[in-house]
Each structure stands twice: as structure tokens, then as C-alpha cells.
C-alpha positions as CSV (number, residue, x, y, z in Angstrom):
1,X,0.0,0.0,0.0
2,X,1.5,3.3,-1.1
3,X,-0.6,5.9,0.7
4,X,-1.7,6.2,4.3
5,X,-5.3,5.3,5.0
6,X,-7.3,6.0,8.1
7,X,-6.4,2.5,9.4
8,X,-2.8,2.0,8.3
9,X,0.5,3.7,7.3
10,X,1.6,3.2,3.7
11,X,4.9,1.7,2.8
12,X,6.7,5.0,2.1
13,X,5.6,6.4,5.6
14,X,6.9,3.2,7.3
15,X,10.2,3.2,5.4
16,X,10.8,6.9,6.1
17,X,9.9,6.4,9.8
18,X,12.5,3.6,10.3
19,X,15.1,5.2,8.0
20,X,14.9,8.5,9.9
21,X,15.0,6.6,13.3
22,X,18.3,5.0,12.2
23,X,19.7,8.2,10.9
24,X,18.8,10.1,14.0
25,X,20.4,7.4,16.2
26,X,23.5,7.6,14.1
27,X,23.6,11.4,14.2
28,X,23.2,11.3,18.0
29,X,26.1,8.8,18.5
30,X,28.4,10.8,16.1
31,X,27.4,14.1,17.7
32,X,28.1,12.9,21.2
33,X,31.4,11.3,20.1
34,X,32.9,14.4,18.4
35,X,31.6,16.8,21.1
36,X,34.5,15.7,23.4
37,X,37.1,15.4,20.6
38,X,40.0,17.9,20.7
39,X,40.0,20.4,17.8
40,X,41.7,19.3,14.7
41,X,41.3,17.7,11.3
42,X,39.6,14.5,12.6
43,X,37.0,16.5,14.5
44,X,36.4,18.8,11.5
45,X,36.0,15.9,9.1
46,X,33.5,14.2,11.5
47,X,31.7,17.5,12.0
48,X,31.3,17.9,8.2
49,X,30.0,14.4,7.9
50,X,27.6,15.1,10.7
51,X,26.4,18.2,8.8
52,X,26.0,16.2,5.6
53,X,23.8,13.6,7.4
54,X,21.9,16.4,9.0
55,X,21.0,17.7,5.5
56,X,20.1,14.2,4.4
57,X,17.7,13.9,7.4
58,X,16.3,17.3,6.5
59,X,15.6,16.1,2.9
60,X,13.9,12.9,4.2
61,X,11.9,14.9,6.7
62,X,10.6,17.1,3.9
63,X,9.7,14.0,1.9
64,X,8.0,12.5,4.9
65,X,5.9,15.7,5.2
66,X,4.9,15.3,1.6
67,X,4.0,11.6,2.1
68,X,2.0,12.5,5.2
69,X,0.1,15.2,3.3
70,X,-0.6,13.0,0.3
71,X,-2.6,10.4,2.1
72,X,-5.2,10.3,4.7
73,X,-4.4,10.9,8.4
74,X,-4.0,7.6,10.2
75,X,-6.5,7.6,13.0
76,X,-5.6,6.3,16.5
77,X,-6.7,2.8,17.2
78,X,-10.3,2.5,18.1
79,X,-10.9,2.9,21.8
80,X,-7.9,5.2,22.4
81,X,-8.9,7.7,25.2
82,X,-9.3,11.3,24.0
83,X,-6.5,12.6,26.3
84,X,-4.1,10.0,24.9
85,X,-4.9,11.0,21.4
86,X,-4.1,14.7,22.2
87,X,-0.8,13.7,23.9
88,X,0.2,11.5,21.0
89,X,-0.7,14.2,18.4
90,X,1.2,16.9,20.4
91,X,4.2,14.7,20.8
92,X,4.3,13.9,17.1
93,X,4.1,17.6,16.2
94,X,6.8,18.3,18.7
95,X,9.0,15.6,17.2
96,X,8.7,17.1,13.8
97,X,9.2,20.7,15.0
98,X,12.3,19.8,17.2
99,X,13.9,17.8,14.4
100,X,13.6,20.9,12.1
101,X,14.8,23.2,14.9
102,X,17.9,21.0,15.7
103,X,18.8,20.8,12.0
104,X,18.3,24.5,11.4
105,X,20.3,25.4,14.5
106,X,23.1,23.1,13.3
107,X,23.1,24.8,9.9
108,X,23.4,28.2,11.6
109,X,26.1,27.0,13.9
110,X,28.3,26.4,10.9
111,X,27.3,29.5,9.0
112,X,28.0,31.8,11.9
113,X,31.7,30.7,12.1
114,X,32.0,31.4,8.4
115,X,31.8,27.9,7.1
116,X,29.7,26.8,4.1
117,X,27.3,24.0,4.7
118,X,28.4,21.1,2.5
119,X,26.5,18.0,1.5
120,X,29.2,15.2,1.2
121,X,31.8,17.7,-0.1
122,X,29.5,19.8,-2.3
123,X,28.6,23.3,-1.0
124,X,24.8,23.6,-0.8
125,X,24.5,26.6,1.5
126,X,27.3,29.2,1.2
127,X,27.8,31.3,4.3
128,X,26.7,34.9,4.2
129,X,27.7,35.6,7.8
130,X,30.7,37.4,9.1
131,X,32.3,35.3,11.8
132,X,30.2,35.9,14.9
133,X,31.1,33.8,17.8
134,X,28.3,35.1,20.1
135,X,25.7,34.1,17.5
136,X,27.6,30.8,16.8
137,X,27.4,29.9,20.5
138,X,23.7,30.8,20.6
139,X,22.9,28.4,17.7
140,X,25.2,25.8,19.1
141,X,23.3,25.9,22.4
142,X,19.9,25.7,20.6
143,X,21.3,22.7,18.6
144,X,22.6,20.9,21.7
145,X,19.7,21.6,24.1
146,X,17.1,21.1,21.3
147,X,18.7,17.7,20.8
148,X,18.2,16.9,24.5
149,X,14.6,17.8,24.3
150,X,14.2,15.8,21.1
151,X,15.9,12.8,22.7
152,X,13.5,13.1,25.7
153,X,10.5,13.1,23.2
154,X,11.9,10.1,21.4
155,X,12.0,8.4,24.9
156,X,8.4,9.4,25.5
157,X,7.5,8.0,22.0
158,X,9.2,4.7,23.0
159,X,7.2,4.7,26.3
160,X,4.1,5.1,24.2
161,X,5.1,2.2,22.0
162,X,5.7,0.0,25.1
163,X,2.4,1.1,26.6
164,X,0.4,0.4,23.5
165,X,2.2,-3.0,22.9
166,X,2.4,-4.4,26.5
167,X,-0.5,-2.7,28.4
168,X,-3.2,-1.9,25.9
169,X,-2.2,-4.6,23.4
170,X,-4.1,-2.7,20.7
171,X,-1.9,-3.3,17.7
172,X,-0.6,0.2,17.3
173,X,3.0,-0.9,16.7
174,X,1.9,-3.4,14.0
175,X,0.7,-0.4,11.9
176,X,4.2,0.9,11.7
177,X,6.1,-2.3,10.9
């Protein structure tokens, strides 16, 4: 099934969900790893790779929005309490918003030190900023702390999966696999 229906996610939505999950986990591991590295060529190379994968995630997120908009909205499983529906909907919107915020802040973290934003060696966003370390640190803080909030929301998402699977046993997870 290609498009989402009221009862199930289509194949593109499922594939994008799991691909983005893997990419976000990988980005998190790399980001945490290079955060403690001393300055130098190895850190710079890893940072540029991190930025490239961030742009890849951005592209897949935009595709995901298109997939979501092209089909019906998948309804919560029948019998889901109204409050749980609202929490789930808000959490999903926050996951999207924070992913875009973290990526955007990452892009501006690079631009504000005078770096171009490259996609695997090809400049896709040339810098237009003069080097501004105060602005750089602001975007770096937004990037890092935004990631912490995003990670917490992913944790909440996983708690929801466990709750639906082990407590409610309502088949919610089966719709995404």
C-alpha cells in the first residue's frame, strides 16, 4: 500500500519512519562522540560528515511531510482515550518541530563561524555571515539543548510504544512495521 489510510500507514511512511529513526540514532552517536574530541582535522571531518547527514535527514523529513500530506491521516486505534490522542498528536508535532529546529540550528552553527554547509563535499548553503562567535554559541546551544529535548521526546515516544504494545495490546505498533 503506497498511501496512508485511516487505518494504516503506507509503505513510504513506514520506510521513512524507520530510516529516519536509524539516521537520528547515528547522528546522535556521532554528535556525542565528536563533542568531546579535541579540535583538529579529525573532528572537523567528522563534523562535516555530521552536517551532511543532517541535511540528508532534512531532505527525508521534507519527503516525509509530503508523504503525510498526500494520504489520509492515520487515525488512532479505536478505543484510544481522548487525552491519549491529544498527547500523541502533540508529541508527534513536537518531534517534527524539534527535528527541524535542531537541524536548522546546526546549519546556523556552521554558517555563523564562516563555514559553508556542505553535502558530502558539495557546498549547498554558502555562508553569508561574518564570523560571529556570540551568534555561533547561541545556535550551538539551541542545537545541543534542542537535541536533549528531542531525545526526551523520542524516549516518550518509546514509552508510548511500550504502553500500546504491552499494556493496551491494541496493535498500534503493527501499523508501523
